[in-house]
N, C-alpha and C positions, 0 to 999 in steps of 0.2 A: 526544793528537790535538788536529790546528787543524784548522780549515775556512777555506777561502778562495773567494769569487766572481771566476770573471774573465768577465764576460757572461754568455752562457748556459750555464756549466757551474762548478759546485759541484767541486769539487778536496779532499776529504777525505783527512790527512795523520796514518797513524800513529806515533807516534815509540818508540822501544825499540830495540833494538837489530840489528833490520831492520825499518826502516821501510818503509810500505806506502803507495801513492796511489792512490787511488779517484776516479774522475774521473763526475759524473753529471750528464749534461745536465737543469739545470731549465728551460727555457724553456716544454717544453708544459706542463708543471705551473704555470707561471707563468701560463698564457694563460688555464689551466680558472679558476684561483683569481679572474683580474682579470674572468672573466666572469660568473662568479655573484656578485661582489662586486657589480660594477656592477648587474647583472641586479637585485640584491636591493636596493639603494639606487631605481631606478627607482620599484621597487613599495612601496616604502617614501615617497618621495614623493610617489607619486598616493593610496595606500589611509594612510597613515598607521603609526608606529614597528611595530603587532601586525601588519602586512597579511601577514607570509610564516607567520607563528603559524597567520593562519586559514584558509591553502589561497589564496595569491593565486598565480598561474604564477610562480618561478622561471626560470633563465636555460635557454631550452630548451622552454620554455610547460608545463611539469610541474609539476600539481598534488602537494602534500601533502595526499590524501585524506582520514586518517586526521584532520588538523586542520580540515580543511574541514566536515567530518560534522557536528566536535562544536561548529562556532562557529555552525553553523545551526539544527541540531534539538538538543534540551536532553531527556535523559531522563528520564523521570517513573513514579510507581505511583499508581493507583486504586486508592480501597477498594470495596469490593461495592456495586455498583448506583448509586457514581458516574460523571457522564459529564452530557455536554449533552444535555437529553431533548425530543424532540417527539413528537407522536402521528402513530404510521404509516399507510399505506392496508388494512393487513390487520387492527385491532380493537384494537391494543395499542398501547404506548409503543416509543418507537427510542432508544435510550441509544446518544451515539455517546462511544467510546474513545480515539478515537485519527483528531483531524482532520485535513485536509492541510495547514492552516497550521501545525499541530504536527507535521508530515513530510516538510517541504519538498516537498509536494506529491506524493510517493513511495506513499501507501496513505491507505485510508480504512477504519477499522474500527467496526464497532457490534453491540451485542444490540439485537434485535428481537421482543416477544414475536407472536405470530398467534391468533386467534380458531379457535375451531373450527369448519374446512371453508372456513379465507382463506388467501387467497393469491394472488400478480402474477398478472397476465397475462402467456401466452408472450411474449418479449420476447430483444433479444439487445442484447449491450452494443458499441459500436464500438470504443472507447479502452481500456475496461477488462476484468484479466483478474478472476478471483472466485473466492473461498472462500468455502464454505458447512459449518458445523460443527452441528450439534443439540447442545444442551444439555438441554433436555427435553422430552419428548414425542414422539407419535408424528405424524412427517411424511412426504410421497413427494414425492420429485422429479423431475423430467423434466429429460431431455438429448438435444436431439434430437426424437425417435421412442420411446426409451425411458424409461418410468417404471418407478422404483424405489422401495424404500419404505427408509425412511430413519430407524429411530427411535433413541432418544437414543443420540452417540457415534458417529453419522453424519457421513461425510465427502464434499464433495464440490470439486472443482475443475472451473471452468468457465473455458475460453479465451475469450477475445475473437471475438466472431460466432456464438459456437456460440447457438441459440435453448432456454431451458431457463426453467423456473422450478420454482415447489413449491409445497405445502398443508401445512397443520395437517392431516392425518387424523385424528385421536383426539378424544376429545370435553370433553380439558382443551384452556385456553391451554399451546402450544409455545412455547419458548425457544431461537431460532439466533442462531450469530454471523457474523456475514460480513465478510468484509474483501476490498477493491476496492484494484488497484493499477492506475496509478496515481490517484490521488485524485481525487473529482472529483463528486460525490453529493449532498452537505451539501445544497445550494442547492435540488434536486429536492424531496427530504422536507420543507426547511423552506418551502419555496413549496408543495406539494399540503395543509399541514397549515393553513399561513395559507387558502388557498383554498376547501379543504371541510371539514363535519364529519362526511361522510358517509364510514363504510367502503365499500373495495371501486367507490368512483368511479372506474369506468374511464376516460372522458370526461374528467376529470380526468388521471389519469394517463397518458393516451396524449396530452394536448393537451402537457404539459410534458415529454414525455420525449424530444422530439427536443433541446433544451436540455442535458441531462445526457447526450447521446450513446447514449441508447437508440432502438430500434427493437421497438415492438411487433409482434407476429406472429399473434396467434390470444388464446384466450380461458381464463382460470383454471382451471386442473384441475377446479375442480370442475364447469364444464362441460362442457370437450372429453371428461373420465375421470371420470365421478360414480362415488364408491365407495360412499358414503351418504348417506339420505332422512330428511329427518323426518318420525316420525311422532308427531302431539302430542309431546310429549318426548321419546323416544325414537330412536337412530340405530336403521335396520333396512338392513343389507348389502342393495345392490342382487344381485339376482342375476344372475349371471356378468360381471359385474367386480369387478375386483381390481388391487392395483396390480403 
C-alpha cells in the first residue's frame, strides 16, 4: 500500500494482483485541524500552557466543562461538626458546610440550631432558591399562606420570590440543614453576629436583609401563628391553634 498527497487530495494505492486507488479529499479535514491548532495556540499564549486543560475556550468558543469545574472547585469532606461557625439570629450556632467561595458562587450550605419557639421573620429571597431539611427536632414551615408540620426528616424546597419562614415548635433545640443557590448569604449571618448579641433581633435582621437580597414581609411564626405559650416552666397548647 502506498500514499500520495496531491494538493487537497490524498491517494491511497493498494498493491497486489488487482491494485485499487482510493481518493480522499483532505482539505476540509486540514482546515479543521488548522483552526483547532490555531485556537489552542492563541489560548495558550493568553493563559499559559495549561489553559485548555482548565476550560479555556477552544476554536468555536466551546469549553470543556468537566475540566473547567475541576480547576475552580475542589472536592472536600468534613467531619461532623466541622466548618466555620457564627452565632445565628435564632438562638444557636450556624456552621457553614459549603461557602460561596468554595463552590465558585454556586451554593451555600449550612447547619443551624434553633432554640425552642425561635425562627426568622416571614421573608423571601430575590436571588436564591432554598432547600430545608430537618435533621433533629420538631419544626413548622410556612410556605406562602400554608403552615405545615416538619418533624425530623422533613424536606422543603422554596423557590426565590416565595414568602416563607420556619420555627422550632418543640421543647428542645432543633437542627436544620439549609442550602441556597446561588450563594450569597454568608455576609448576612456574619454581620448579624457582629452587630447584635440578641436572639431574634428583628430590627437588625430587617436592616441587613436588603444587602443579602432578602425582603422581610411579616413577623416570625411565634407571632403570626402562635402554637404554644409559656406557663411557668412548661409549654401549654393554645386552644384552637395548630400547625
